[in-house]
KOLRO-173365 format. One record per residue (C-alpha): residue number from 1; residue in three letters; x negated, y negated, z negated. Coordinates in steps of 0.2 Angstrom, whole numbers, plus 5000, padded with zeros to 4 digits. Layout:
   n res east north   up
 NUM ALA    X     Y    Z
...
***
This chain:
   n res east north   up
   1 MET 5000  5000 5000
   2 THR 4994  4982 5003
   3 ARG 4987  4974 4988
   4 LYS 4993  4956 4983
   5 THR 4981  4947 4972
   6 PRO 4990  4945 4956
   7 GLN 4993  4928 4951
   8 VAL 4990  4929 4932
   9 GLU 4991  4914 4922
  10 GLU 4983  4914 4904
  11 PRO 4992  4900 4895
  12 SER 4981  4889 4884
  13 GLU 4986  4884 4866
  14 LYS 4990  4867 4873
  15 GLU 5005  4875 4883
  16 LEU 5012  4884 4868
  17 VAL 5030  4879 4865
  18 VAL 5040  4882 4849
  19 GLU 5059  4880 4849
  20 ASN 5070  4878 4834
  21 GLY 5071  4894 4825
  22 PRO 5078  4911 4830
  23 LYS 5092  4914 4843
  24 SER 5109  4918 4836
  25 TRP 5113  4932 4849
  26 ALA 5105  4944 4860
  27 ALA 5107  4951 4878
  28 GLY 5121  4944 4889
  29 VAL 5117  4936 4906
  30 PRO 5100  4931 4901
  31 GLY 5096  4949 4897
  32 VAL 5100  4954 4915
  33 TYR 5091  4939 4922
  34 HIS 5075  4943 4912
  35 SER 5077  4962 4917
  36 MET 5079  4960 4936
  37 LYS 5069  4944 4940
  38 PRO 5052  4952 4937
  39 ALA 5057  4968 4944
  40 ILE 5062  4960 4961
  41 GLU 5047  4948 4961
  42 GLN 5034  4962 4958
  43 MET 5042  4978 4966
  44 GLY 5054  4970 4979
  45 LEU 5072  4974 4981
  46 ASN 5071  4991 4988
  47 ARG 5059  4998 4975
  48 THR 5068  4990 4961
  49 ARG 5084  4999 4967
  50 LYS 5076  5015 4968
  51 THR 5068  5014 4951
  52 VAL 5080  5004 4940
  53 MET 5096  5012 4946
  54 ALA 5088  5030 4944
  55 MET 5082  5026 4926
  56 ASN 5091  5037 4913
  57 GLN 5102  5045 4926
  58 LYS 5104  5064 4925
  59 ASP 5096  5066 4942
  60 GLY 5083  5052 4939
  61 PHE 5068  5049 4927
  62 ASP 5068  5046 4909
  63 CYS 5064  5028 4903
  64 PRO 5045  5027 4900
  65 SER 5049  5015 4886
  66 CYS 5058  5019 4869
  67 ALA 5066  5036 4864
  68 TRP 5084  5031 4863
  69 PRO 5096  5045 4868
  70 ASP 5107  5045 4883
  71 PRO 5126  5045 4883
  72 HIS 5135  5060 4889
  73 HIS 5144  5050 4903
  74 ARG 5131  5038 4911
  75 LYS 5135  5021 4917
  76 ALA 5128  5015 4934
  77 PHE 5117  5003 4924
  78 GLU 5110  5014 4911
  79 PHE 5095  5003 4906
  80 CYS 5090  4988 4895
  81 GLU 5079  4974 4897
  82 ASN 5064  4982 4889
  83 GLY 5066  4998 4900
  84 ALA 5067  4988 4916
  85 LYS 5051  4979 4911
  86 ALA 5042  4995 4907
  87 VAL 5047  5002 4924
  88 THR 5042  4986 4933
  89 TRP 5025  4987 4924
  90 GLU 5023  5005 4929
  91 ALA 5030  5006 4947
  92 THR 5023  4990 4954
  93 PRO 5016  4993 4971
  94 ILE 5001  4982 4967
  95 THR 4985  4993 4966
  96 ILE 4967  4990 4961
  97 PRO 4955  4991 4976
  98 SER 4938  4999 4975
  99 SER 4930  4982 4977
 100 PHE 4937  4977 4960
 101 TRP 4925  4987 4950
 102 ALA 4909  4979 4958
 103 GLU 4917  4962 4955
 104 HIS 4922  4964 4937
 105 PRO 4909  4971 4925
 106 VAL 4915  4980 4909
 107 SER 4909  4965 4899
 108 GLU 4920  4954 4908
 109 LEU 4935  4965 4906
 110 ARG 4933  4965 4888
 111 SER 4935  4946 4888
 112 ARG 4952  4948 4896
 113 SER 4969  4949 4888
 114 GLU 4980  4964 4888
 115 TYR 4992  4954 4899
 116 TRP 4978  4951 4912
 117 LEU 4972  4969 4912
 118 GLY 4989  4976 4914
 119 MET 4994  4964 4928
 120 GLN 4979  4969 4939
 121 GLY 4990  4983 4946
 122 ARG 4990  5002 4946
 123 LEU 4974  5013 4945
 124 THR 4972  5024 4960
 125 GLU 4955  5032 4960
 126 PRO 4943  5040 4946
 127 VAL 4930  5028 4941
 128 TYR 4914  5032 4930
 129 LYS 4903  5020 4920
 130 PRO 4886  5028 4917
 131 ALA 4876  5025 4901
 132 GLY 4867  5009 4901
 133 GLU 4877  5001 4915
 134 ASP 4890  4988 4915
 135 HIS 4901  4993 4929
 136 TYR 4913  5007 4933
 137 LYS 4911  5015 4950
 138 PRO 4923  5025 4960
 139 VAL 4919  5044 4960
 140 SER 4928  5059 4967
 141 TRP 4940  5069 4957
 142 ASP 4929  5084 4957
 143 GLU 4914  5074 4951
 144 ALA 4924  5065 4938
 145 LEU 4931  5081 4930
 146 ARG 4914  5090 4931
 147 ILE 4906  5075 4921
 148 VAL 4920  5077 4908
 149 ALA 4919  5096 4907
 150 ASP 4900  5096 4907
 151 LYS 4899  5084 4893
 152 LEU 4912  5093 4882
 153 LYS 4903  5110 4885
 154 GLY 4886  5102 4880
 155 LEU 4892  5097 4862
 156 ASP 4886  5108 4848
 157 SER 4904  5110 4842
 158 PRO 4921  5108 4849
 159 ASP 4925  5097 4833
 160 ARG 4913  5084 4840
 161 ALA 4927  5079 4852
 162 ALA 4944  5071 4849
 163 PHE 4959  5072 4861
 164 TYR 4972  5058 4858
 165 THR 4989  5057 4866
 166 SER 5002  5044 4869
 167 GLY 5021  5047 4868
 168 ARG 5023  5043 4886
 169 THR 5017  5061 4890
 170 SER 5029  5074 4896
 171 ASN 5033  5090 4887
 172 GLU 5024  5100 4900
 173 ALA 5008  5089 4900
 174 ALA 5008  5089 4881
 175 PHE 5010  5108 4880
 176 LEU 4995  5110 4893
 177 TYR 4985  5097 4883
 178 GLN 4986  5106 4866
 179 LEU 4983  5122 4875
 180 LEU 4967  5116 4883
 181 VAL 4961  5108 4867
 182 ARG 4964  5123 4856
 183 GLY 4957  5134 4870
 184 TYR 4942  5123 4869
 185 GLY 4941  5126 4851
 186 THR 4947  5112 4840
 187 ASN 4963  5105 4832
 188 ASN 4957  5086 4834
 189 LEU 4973  5081 4841
 190 PRO 4977  5063 4835
 191 ASP 4992  5055 4842
 192 CYS 5003  5039 4841
 193 SER 5014  5047 4829
 194 ASN 5000  5046 4816
 195 MET 5002  5027 4817
 196 CYS 5021  5025 4817
 197 HIS 5033  5039 4811
 198 GLU 5021  5050 4802
 199 SER 5028  5044 4786
 200 SER 5045  5050 4792
 201 GLY 5039  5067 4796
 202 TRP 5031  5069 4779
 203 ALA 5046  5063 4769
 204 MET 5059  5072 4778
 205 GLY 5049  5088 4779
 206 GLN 5047  5089 4760
 207 THR 5065  5085 4757
 208 ILE 5076  5093 4770
 209 GLY 5063  5104 4779
 210 ILE 5063  5095 4796
 211 GLY 5055  5078 4801
 212 LYS 5068  5074 4814
 213 ALA 5084  5064 4815
 214 THR 5099  5074 4808
 215 VAL 5112  5064 4819
 216 SER 5118  5066 4837
 217 PHE 5121  5053 4849
 218 ASP 5140  5052 4846
 219 ASP 5137  5050 4827
 220 TYR 5133  5032 4829
 221 ALA 5149  5026 4836
 222 ASN 5159  5037 4824
 223 ALA 5150  5031 4808
 224 ASP 5159  5021 4794
 225 LEU 5143  5013 4789
 226 ILE 5126  5011 4797
 227 ILE 5112  5004 4787
 228 ILE 5098  4998 4798
 229 MET 5081  4996 4789
 230 GLY 5064  4989 4795
 231 GLN 5068  4988 4813
 232 ASN 5073  4976 4827
 233 PRO 5084  4986 4840
 234 GLY 5088  4970 4850
 235 THR 5070  4970 4856
 236 ASN 5063  4987 4853
 237 HIS 5077  4999 4858
 238 PRO 5091  4988 4865
 239 ARG 5102  5002 4871
 240 MET 5105  5005 4853
 241 MET 5115  4989 4853
 242 THR 5129  4997 4863
 243 GLU 5132  5011 4851
 244 LEU 5132  4998 4836
 245 GLU 5145  4988 4846
 246 ASN 5155  5004 4848
 247 CYS 5154  5008 4830
 248 LYS 5161  4990 4826
 249 HIS 5175  4993 4839
 250 ASN 5179  5009 4830
 251 GLY 5181  5000 4813
 252 GLY 5163  5004 4806
 253 GLU 5152  4992 4796
 254 ILE 5134  4988 4799
 255 VAL 5121  4982 4786
 256 ALA 5104  4975 4792
 257 VAL 5090  4975 4780
 258 ASN 5075  4966 4786
 259 PRO 5063  4952 4781
 260 LEU 5067  4942 4797
 261 PRO 5084  4937 4804
 262 GLU 5084  4946 4822
 263 ALA 5095  4940 4835
 264 GLY 5101  4957 4840
 265 LEU 5107  4961 4823
 266 ARG 5117  4945 4822
 267 ARG 5127  4945 4838
 268 TYR 5127  4956 4853
 269 LYS 5133  4951 4870
 270 ASN 5135  4967 4881
 271 PRO 5131  4962 4899
 272 GLN 5142  4976 4905
 273 GLN 5157  4969 4896
 274 VAL 5167  4954 4900
 275 ASN 5166  4948 4882
 276 GLY 5147  4949 4884
 277 VAL 5146  4939 4899
 278 ILE 5159  4925 4896
 279 GLY 5164  4928 4878
 280 HIS 5157  4927 4861
 281 GLY 5151  4945 4860
 282 VAL 5152  4955 4844
 283 GLN 5145  4951 4827
 284 ILE 5134  4966 4823
 285 ALA 5129  4964 4805
 286 ASP 5143  4963 4792
 287 GLN 5129  4960 4779
 288 PHE 5111  4954 4781
 289 LEU 5099  4958 4766
 290 GLN 5084  4948 4769
 291 ILE 5072  4959 4759
 292 ARG 5055  4955 4753
 293 ILE 5042  4965 4762
 294 GLY 5039  4981 4752
 295 GLY 5055  4980 4742
 296 ASP 5065  4993 4752
 297 MET 5061  5007 4739
 298 ALA 5068  4997 4725
 299 LEU 5084  4992 4735
 300 LEU 5087  5011 4738
 301 GLN 5084  5016 4720
 302 ALA 5096  5002 4715
 303 VAL 5110  5008 4726
 304 SER 5108  5026 4721
 305 LYS 5109  5021 4703
 306 ARG 5125  5011 4706
 307 VAL 5132  5027 4715
 308 LEU 5127  5037 4699
 309 ASP 5135  5024 4688
 310 ALA 5151  5024 4698
 311 GLU 5152  5043 4696
 312 ALA 5149  5042 4677
 313 ARG 5163  5030 4676
 314 LYS 5175  5041 4686
 315 PRO 5168  5059 4685
 316 GLY 5171  5070 4700
 317 THR 5176  5056 4711
 318 VAL 5160  5049 4719
 319 LEU 5147  5062 4722
 320 ASP 5149  5076 4734
 321 HIS 5148  5089 4720
 322 ALA 5152  5105 4731
 323 PHE 5138  5099 4743
 324 LEU 5126  5095 4730
 325 ALA 5129  5112 4721
 326 GLU 5127  5123 4736
 327 HIS 5114  5114 4746
 328 CYS 5103  5103 4735
 329 GLU 5092  5103 4720
 330 GLY 5084  5090 4709
 331 LEU 5100  5080 4704
 332 GLU 5098  5080 4685
 333 GLU 5080  5074 4687
 334 LEU 5085  5060 4698
 335 LYS 5099  5055 4686
 336 GLU 5087  5054 4672
 337 HIS 5074  5044 4682
 338 LEU 5086  5031 4689
 339 ALA 5094  5029 4672
 340 ARG 5078  5020 4667
 341 LEU 5078  5009 4682
 342 ASP 5074  4991 4678
 343 GLU 5086  4979 4687
 344 SER 5074  4964 4684
 345 ALA 5060  4974 4693
 346 VAL 5072  4978 4707
 347 LEU 5076  4959 4710
 348 GLU 5058  4954 4709
 349 ALA 5053  4968 4722
 350 THR 5067  4964 4734
 351 GLY 5070  4945 4732
 352 LEU 5088  4949 4732
 353 ARG 5102  4945 4720
 354 SER 5111  4958 4710
 355 GLU 5127  4953 4719
 356 ASP 5119  4957 4736
 357 ILE 5115  4975 4730
 358 ASP 5132  4977 4723
 359 GLU 5140  4973 4740
 360 LEU 5129  4986 4748
 361 ALA 5133  4999 4735
 362 ALA 5152  4995 4737
 363 ARG 5151  4997 4756
 364 TYR 5142  5014 4754
 365 LEU 5154  5020 4741
 366 LYS 5169  5016 4752
 367 ALA 5162  5024 4768
 368 GLU 5164  5043 4771
 369 LYS 5152  5044 4785
 370 VAL 5135  5035 4783
 371 ILE 5120  5034 4794
 372 ILE 5104  5026 4788
 373 THR 5092  5022 4802
 374 TRP 5074  5015 4801
 375 ALA 5058  5012 4810
 376 MET 5040  5005 4807
 377 GLY 5046  4992 4794
 378 ILE 5048  5007 4783
 379 THR 5035  5019 4788
 380 GLN 5020  5007 4788
 381 GLN 5021  5003 4770
 382 LYS 5010  5010 4756
 383 LYS 5025  5019 4749
 384 GLY 5033  5023 4766
 385 VAL 5034  5041 4762
 386 ALA 5042  5038 4745
 387 THR 5054  5025 4752
 388 ILE 5060  5038 4765
 389 LYS 5063  5050 4752
 390 GLU 5074  5038 4743
 391 ILE 5084  5036 4759
 392 ILE 5087  5055 4759
 393 ASN 5092  5054 4740
 394 LEU 5105  5041 4744
 395 LEU 5112  5051 4759
 396 LEU 5112  5067 4749
 397 LEU 5122  5060 4734
 398 ARG 5138  5059 4745
 399 GLY 5135  5073 4757
 400 ASN 5129  5062 4771
 401 ILE 5119  5075 4780
 402 GLY 5126  5089 4790
 403 LYS 5143  5081 4795
 404 PRO 5149  5071 4810
 405 GLY 5146  5052 4809
 406 ALA 5132  5053 4796
 407 GLY 5114  5057 4793
 408 ALA 5096  5051 4793
 409 SER 5090  5043 4809
 410 PRO 5072  5038 4811
 411 ILE 5071  5029 4828
 412 ARG 5056  5034 4838
 413 GLY 5048  5020 4847
 414 HIS 5040  5029 4862
 415 SER 5049  5039 4875
 416 ASN 5043  5057 4871
 417 VAL 5033  5055 4855
 418 GLN 5045  5067 4847
 419 GLY 5043  5080 4861
 420 ASP 5024  5079 4860
 421 ARG 5025  5085 4842
 422 THR 5037  5098 4847
 423 MET 5025  5104 4860
 424 GLY 5011  5106 4848
 425 ILE 5002  5089 4848
 426 TRP 4998  5088 4830
 427 GLU 4982  5091 4820
 428 GLN 4991  5101 4807
 429 MET 5003  5113 4817
 430 PRO 5010  5127 4806
 431 GLN 5003  5144 4807
 432 SER 5018  5151 4815
 433 PHE 5015  5140 4830
 434 MET 4997  5145 4831
 435 GLU 5001  5163 4830
 436 ALA 5013  5162 4844
 437 LEU 5001  5152 4855
 438 GLY 4987  5164 4852
 439 LYS 4998  5179 4856
 440 GLU 5005  5171 4872
 441 PHE 4987  5167 4879
 442 ASP 4977  5181 4871
 443 PHE 4965  5171 4860
 444 GLU 4962  5165 4842
 445 PRO 4966  5147 4840
 446 PRO 4956  5137 4828
 447 ARG 4965  5136 4811
 448 GLU 4956  5122 4802
 449 HIS 4966  5106 4803
 450 GLY 4959  5093 4814
 451 THR 4958  5074 4813
 452 ASP 4972  5061 4814
 453 ALA 4971  5044 4821
 454 VAL 4963  5036 4806
 455 GLU 4951  5050 4803
 456 THR 4946  5050 4821
 457 ILE 4940  5032 4820
 458 ASN 4931  5036 4804
 459 GLN 4922  5051 4812
 460 MET 4918  5041 4828
 461 ARG 4910  5027 4817
 462 ASP 4900  5040 4807
 463 GLY 4894  5049 4823
 464 GLU 4903  5065 4820
 465 ILE 4915  5064 4834
 466 LYS 4905  5060 4850
 467 VAL 4918  5062 4864
 468 PHE 4935  5054 4864
 469 VAL 4948  5059 4877
 470 ALA 4965  5050 4878
 471 LEU 4980  5056 4888
 472 GLY 4988  5039 4889
 473 GLY 4989  5026 4876
 474 ASN 4977  5012 4870
 475 LEU 4970  5017 4853
 476 VAL 4958  5003 4850
 477 ALA 4972  4990 4852
 478 ALA 4985  5001 4843
 479 ILE 4976  5006 4827
 480 SER 4972  4995 4812
 481 ASP 4956  4987 4808
 482 THR 4952  4982 4826
 483 ASN 4934  4977 4824
 484 ALA 4930  4994 4815
 485 ALA 4940  5004 4829
 486 GLU 4930  4995 4843
 487 ALA 4914  4998 4834
 488 ALA 4918  5016 4832
 489 MET 4923  5018 4850
 490 GLU 4907  5010 4856
 491 ASN 4897  5023 4845
 492 THR 4903  5038 4855
 493 GLU 4893  5046 4869
 494 MET 4908  5046 4881
 495 THR 4926  5040 4882
 496 VAL 4939  5047 4894
 497 GLN 4955  5038 4898
 498 ILE 4969  5046 4908
 499 SER 4980  5031 4913
 500 THR 4991  5022 4925
 501 LYS 4985  5004 4922
 502 LEU 4971  4995 4914
 503 ASN 4971  4991 4895
 504 ARG 4959  4986 4882
 505 SER 4953  5004 4879
 506 HIS 4945  5004 4896
 507 ALA 4935  4989 4891
 508 VAL 4929  4995 4874
 509 THR 4920  5011 4879
 510 GLY 4907  5024 4874
 511 ARG 4890  5024 4882
 512 GLU 4898  5034 4896
 513 ALA 4916  5031 4901
 514 LEU 4928  5038 4914
 515 ILE 4946  5032 4919
 516 LEU 4956  5046 4927
 517 PRO 4971  5038 4936
 518 THR 4988  5047 4935
 519 MET 5005  5046 4942
 520 GLY 5019  5038 4932
 521 ARG 5035  5045 4927
 522 THR 5044  5035 4941
 523 GLU 5035  5043 4955
 524 ILE 5040  5058 4965
 525 ASP 5028  5073 4961
 526 ILE 5026  5086 4975
 527 GLN 5015  5101 4972
 528 GLU 5011  5117 4982
 529 SER 5028  5125 4977
 530 GLY 5038  5110 4981
 531 PRO 5045  5095 4971
 532 GLN 5042  5095 4952
 533 PHE 5051  5088 4937
 534 VAL 5045  5086 4919
 535 SER 5055  5086 4903
 536 VAL 5056  5075 4887
 537 GLU 5064  5075 4870
 538 ASP 5073  5060 4863
 539 THR 5076  5054 4846
 540 VAL 5091  5065 4843
 541 CYS 5082  5081 4848
 542 ALA 5090  5081 4866
 543 VAL 5079  5088 4879
 544 HIS 5082  5084 4897
 545 PRO 5073  5083 4914
 546 SER 5065  5068 4922
 547 TRP 5063  5067 4941
 548 GLY 5052  5053 4950
 549 SER 5062  5042 4962
 550 VAL 5049  5033 4972
 551 GLU 5033  5038 4982
 552 PRO 5017  5037 4972
 553 VAL 5007  5021 4975
 554 SER 4992  5031 4981
 555 HIS 4990  5049 4987
 556 GLN 4974  5050 4978
 557 LEU 4984  5051 4961
 558 LEU 4986  5067 4952
 559 SER 5000  5071 4940
 560 GLU 4996  5073 4921
 561 PRO 4999  5092 4923
 562 ALA 4987  5093 4938
 563 ILE 4973  5084 4929
 564 LEU 4975  5095 4914
 565 SER 4976  5111 4924
 566 ARG 4960  5106 4934
 567 LEU 4950  5101 4918
 568 GLY 4957  5117 4909
 569 LYS 4950  5128 4923
 570 LEU 4933  5120 4921
 571 LEU 4932  5118 4902
 572 VAL 4941  5134 4896
 573 GLY 4942  5145 4911
 574 THR 4945  5163 4907
 575 LYS 4942  5161 4888
 576 ILE 4961  5162 4887
 577 LYS 4973  5171 4897
 578 ALA 4980  5155 4907
 579 ASP 4984  5153 4925
 580 TRP 4977  5135 4927
 581 ASP 4979  5135 4946
 582 GLY 4997  5141 4944
 583 PHE 5001  5128 4931
 584 GLU 4997  5114 4944
 585 LYS 5006  5122 4958
 586 ASN 5023  5125 4949
 587 TYR 5028  5118 4932
 588 ASP 5040  5132 4929
 589 LEU 5026  5142 4924
 590 ILE 5022  5130 4910
 591 ARG 5040  5130 4904
 592 ASP 5040  5149 4904
 593 HIS 5026  5149 4892
 594 ILE 5034  5135 4882
 595 SER 5050  5146 4880
 596 ARG 5039  5160 4872
 597 VAL 5029  5149 4860
 598 VAL 5039  5134 4855
 599 GLY 5053  5138 4843
 600 GLY 5071  5133 4849
 601 CYS 5065  5132 4867
 602 GLU 5070  5150 4873
 603 ASP 5075  5151 4891
 604 TYR 5068  5134 4894
 605 ASN 5068  5134 4913
 606 GLN 5087  5139 4913
 607 ARG 5093  5127 4899
 608 ILE 5083  5112 4906
 609 ARG 5092  5114 4922
 610 GLN 5109  5113 4914
 611 ASP 5119  5097 4916
 612 GLY 5110  5085 4904
 613 GLY 5098  5097 4898
 614 PHE 5100  5104 4880
 615 VAL 5099  5100 4862
 616 LEU 5086  5108 4850
 617 ALA 5093  5117 4835
 618 ASN 5093  5106 4819
 619 GLY 5097  5116 4803
 620 PRO 5102  5101 4792
 621 ARG 5112  5093 4806
 622 ASP 5120  5109 4813
 623 SER 5124  5120 4798
 624 ARG 5118  5111 4782
 625 THR 5103  5124 4781
 626 PHE 5087  5117 4775
 627 PRO 5071  5125 4780
 628 THR 5062  5120 4763
 629 PRO 5053  5133 4752
 630 THR 5069  5135 4742
 631 GLY 5081  5134 4756
 632 LYS 5089  5118 4748
 633 ALA 5087  5100 4751
 634 VAL 5077  5091 4738
 635 LEU 5082  5076 4728
 636 THR 5066  5068 4723
 637 VAL 5059  5057 4709
 638 ASN 5048  5043 4715
 639 ASP 5040  5030 4704
 640 LEU 5044  5012 4709
 641 GLU 5030  5002 4715
 642 HIS 5031  4986 4725
 643 VAL 5019  4974 4733
 644 GLN 5011  4962 4721
 645 ARG 5008  4944 4728
 646 PRO 4995  4934 4719
 647 ALA 4998  4915 4718
 648 GLY 4994  4906 4734
 649 THR 4995  4921 4745
 650 LEU 5009  4928 4757
 651 ILE 5013  4946 4762
 652 LEU 5010  4948 4780
 653 GLN 5018  4960 4792
 654 SER 5014  4963 4810
 655 MET 5028  4965 4823
 656 ARG 5031  4965 4842
 657 SER 5036  4950 4852
 658 HIS 5051  4952 4863
 659 ASP 5041  4953 4879
 660 GLN 5030  4967 4874
 661 PHE 5031  4986 4872
 662 ASN 5018  4993 4860
 663 THR 5002  4986 4866
 664 THR 5008  4982 4883
 665 ILE 5011  4963 4885
 666 TYR 5024  4958 4898
 667 SER 5022  4939 4895
 668 HIS 5017  4927 4882
 669 ASN 5035  4923 4877
 670 ASP 5046  4928 4863
 671 ARG 5063  4923 4869
 672 TYR 5073  4927 4853
 673 ARG 5061  4919 4841
 674 GLY 5058  4903 4852
 675 ILE 5040  4905 4856
 676 LYS 5034  4902 4874
 677 LYS 5017  4903 4881
 678 GLY 5007  4909 4866
 679 ARG 5005  4923 4854
 680 HIS 4993  4916 4841
 681 VAL 5006  4911 4829
 682 VAL 5011  4915 4811
 683 PHE 5029  4914 4805
 684 VAL 5031  4907 4787
 685 ASN 5046  4902 4777
 686 PRO 5047  4882 4776
 687 ASP 5048  4883 4757
 688 ASP 5032  4893 4756
 689 LEU 5024  4880 4768
 690 ALA 5029  4866 4756
 691 GLU 5022  4877 4741
 692 LEU 5006  4880 4750
 693 GLY 5004  4862 4756
 694 LEU 5004  4867 4774
 695 ALA 5014  4859 4789
 696 ASP 5024  4866 4803
 697 GLY 5013  4866 4819
 698 GLN 4997  4866 4809
 699 TYR 4982  4878 4813
 700 VAL 4977  4890 4800
 701 ASP 4964  4904 4798
 702 ILE 4973  4920 4791
 703 ARG 4961  4928 4778
 704 GLY 4965  4945 4771
 705 VAL 4964  4947 4752
 706 TYR 4958  4964 4747
 707 GLU 4954  4972 4730
 708 ASP 4937  4978 4736
 709 GLY 4933  4960 4742
 710 GLU 4931  4965 4761
 711 GLU 4931  4950 4773
 712 ARG 4943  4950 4787
 713 VAL 4950  4934 4795
 714 VAL 4958  4929 4811
 715 ARG 4956  4910 4816
 716 LYS 4966  4896 4822
 717 PHE 4984  4903 4822
 718 ARG 4998  4890 4824
 719 VAL 5010  4890 4809
 720 VAL 5028  4891 4814
 721 SER 5041  4886 4801
 722 TYR 5053  4901 4802
 723 PRO 5067  4908 4790
 724 THR 5057  4923 4784
 725 ALA 5060  4930 4767
 726 ARG 5051  4920 4754
 727 GLY 5033  4925 4750
 728 CYS 5032  4934 4767
 729 ALA 5024  4930 4784
 730 ALA 5024  4938 4801
 731 ALA 5011  4938 4815
 732 TYR 5011  4948 4832
 733 TYR 5004  4965 4834
 734 PRO 4990  4969 4840
 735 GLU 4982  4952 4836
 736 ALA 4985  4955 4817
 737 ASN 4978  4972 4817
 738 VAL 4961  4965 4813
 739 LEU 4968  4961 4795
 740 VAL 4973  4979 4791
 741 PRO 4958  4989 4784
 742 LEU 4956  5006 4791
 743 ASN 4957  5014 4773
 744 HIS 4974  5005 4769
 745 THR 4986  5019 4773
 746 ALA 5002  5025 4767
 747 GLU 5002  5038 4753
 748 GLY 5004  5056 4760
 749 SER 5005  5051 4779
 750 ASN 4989  5042 4781
 751 THR 4998  5029 4792
 752 PRO 4990  5012 4793
 753 ILE 4999  4999 4782
 754 SER 5003  4986 4794
 755 LYS 5018  4979 4785
 756 ALA 5010  4974 4768
 757 VAL 4994  4964 4770
 758 ILE 4990  4951 4757
 759 VAL 4984  4935 4765
 760 ARG 4979  4917 4762
 761 LEU 4982  4904 4775
 762 GLU 4968  4891 4776
 763 PRO 4969  4875 4786
 764 SER 4957  4878 4802
 765 LEU 4943  4865 4803
 766 ASP 4948  4862 4821
 767 GLN 4966  4856 4822
 768 ALA 4965  4852 4841
 769 PRO 4974  4864 4853
 770 ASP 4962  4874 4863
 771 SER 4962  4872 4882
 772 ALA 4954  4889 4884
 773 PRO 4964  4905 4886
 774 PRO 4968  4914 4869
 775 VAL 4956  4926 4863
 776 SER 4960  4944 4870
 777 ALA 4971  4955 4860
 778 GLY 4964  4962 4844
 779 ALA 4948  4952 4843
 780 ALA 4944  4941 4828
 781 ARG 4940  4923 4833
 782 PRO 4922  4918 4828
***
């Protein structure tokens, strides 16, 4: 395809515009405009039609953005603004020419922003950076894969390599990847789950025996009450807004618990409804609890205590005694623990009034069917695991697991991150999976647990892990402690990235580096046996096929299964009983193996071809059976702890802007928060600004405050007066990652604590707006 030189403007701080406060509603006609305008401009009308109209359709491809489930009856426009931007970003016909690599040294790429890198176009040929050189150079596929295989074979132990995975990867590619890695001899399989929903998996696994949602798609519309905690669906998974709207139409109530007011949780204008185009739309949140960062655990305990107190006043009328007696354990211990709960400590931790908590408890007691749904605002806290256990406690008290319209609902932020874990992408897969894998492929898989994302960075820093391979993703930008992560990556002997487009992880490399370009989910995949499809699992355990709809941007591209099959043949070969050539030719062969290894995936090839695919079994949801050691759900006792804020400091959280997905930046705008042409901002409550002696629009350095006296600072961020919770502040991810130390992780899950960083805001010495472009994402300013 003909390359058009991308016109990428990097806005200067002089151009940054701050409007007055957050918007009061989301979507509507502007949502359609901002979805389709970049799609048509960058892809053209015909390619836009072929991609956007096929997205999330039963004969189309699964959205490469979030993991929100698909309805049974699909509309013609089954996509949201975020999904349309993700498709535009991936399916652009703009490609990077061979001349690009001679023109742009790696050192220059490192100075560029994530936005600039992504806008250069699709990668189409393997490139290799030899040790000691500053340029990638094009190489053949055979040479690229030989370089990788030879390097891995030359290590003194398979544990000297780590193999990272992004949630964009399909089930088939994920299964092949973990097979290749375990056939090679290691369980070093860090993935993006380690940084987002690992806390959910740990908490739910220990309480109900499964780390997945206990709801179906239909449950959202049929709930009496939905409590939304630590998430912003209007930006991060906008299709959820339609089901929240349906819940309201059916008489349900919605409570939002968040430190920031979010437009989508205030009012939603559905662009596919007349009321959403020319009308007022639908008020979403019946109650907004503007909680202090880290106060969610205290709030949940306070509501559970009110439920138990109501039962004490009217015995036998509040708790679901039959459910608790038959299916649960730990009730008496929980009662005894919560009887000692200090209300004053709750109010200090939450920043709420007792009346606010009373109102939430009254809504919960009135409702017969309750869903509690959460995302990274909960999981990325020090007490994230314990907080999610408190969510489970509250749901269990009134039997809100295992009945229609009720349940626990962690919302996965990437399209197939849940499917990757199902397929074996985890450094701690259970022995039952390993035994089935070994039996299927006639080898002995390694049994010692591998490294997660944080431990991988630690071991790369210490020289223990020498080769880093990534199947998608952008680890150096995604993980905490950016400077430490980049130094660790540079300390490796080789980095290998399997990618569709450039990102910062291609510019921060080991001594040797390769980029292996792959096809996107939007593209038609033709192999020797004919057209191929892949499959994915969404956030409610539904597994369905995904077919590409447009021609690949280059015939040099290989699919992820093809790349992994060829690498597996070179690296693992006949050490295990695997038909590497056959896997590339026909993905049905991969699915046949999945059906015999992965629990719940029996007859995979037949079931995936059913209309809409199939839903994996879920004991807590389907039959109120709990695969815990005792066979019962566990009510747990968790000691309350909240984030302490020394005088003169704030509690900082990182968050996405509206125009980004994970580390992919679509523009420098955040429409719903009123920010244009800039990302180096910090949102602070106006009362806190007055208390700290700061002014709206002032430039500040954000300095982390740590018990061990570590020094981390990002410089010259513009203060934005904003209605955050008192004592709290917010800045964009990944720019704020510099401030999160690598060893600051959630108890139990080892997830980086990106939602509770104690900081001081110090006036910058230079108060003049810079005319230069902002510093590239993740780099601390000197």
